N, C-alpha and C positions, 0 to 999 in steps of 0.2 A: 498762212500766218506770215508776215512781213517782219523781218528784223528791224529794230529802231535802229542798232548801231551794229557795225561790222564785228564778227567774232574774231576774226584772225587779223593780225597787223604785222606787216613785214617790218623787220627791224635791222636786217643787214642784207647787203647785196654786193657781190663779188663779180668781177668781170662785165661782160654785156648782159647783165640779168640773168645769167646761166646758174649761178648758185645763189640761194637766198635761205634766210632763216625767217620762219614765221613763228609767232606767239598766239596762242589760243588764249584770249583775253579771259575767258571764264577759268580755265584751269591752271594757266601758266605755262602748260606744256610747250617745248620748243620743237618744231620741226624743221628738218632741212630738205630743201627742195632743189633740185639739179635738173637741168634740161640740156639738150644736146641735139640739134637738128629736130626730126620730128619725134622725138622720143623724151621722156622725163620720168622722174620718180621723187617720191615724197616719203619720208621715214622719220621716226621720232629721233631727235638728237640725244645722243647719250654722253654722259661725262666720262672721265677715266675710270669711275668706280662701276661702269655699265648700267648706272641708273639713269632715268630720262631727267634732262636739264630742265629746271623748272626756275620760271621768273616770277618773282613775289607780286602778287596782283594788289594793287590799291583797292580799298574798299569805298 
């Protein structure tokens, strides 16, 4: 099955593309991605209350 639209959208980038925030356009959940050299990592972005950051999704 081929997706009609991209599910994830990059909404923030800092530095030479090494730190980024991506939003899942279906759920609104924000993810933090960081890379350095040959390694990288992705995790759910949490607010100060410890809950995932959610971007409201327009219907």
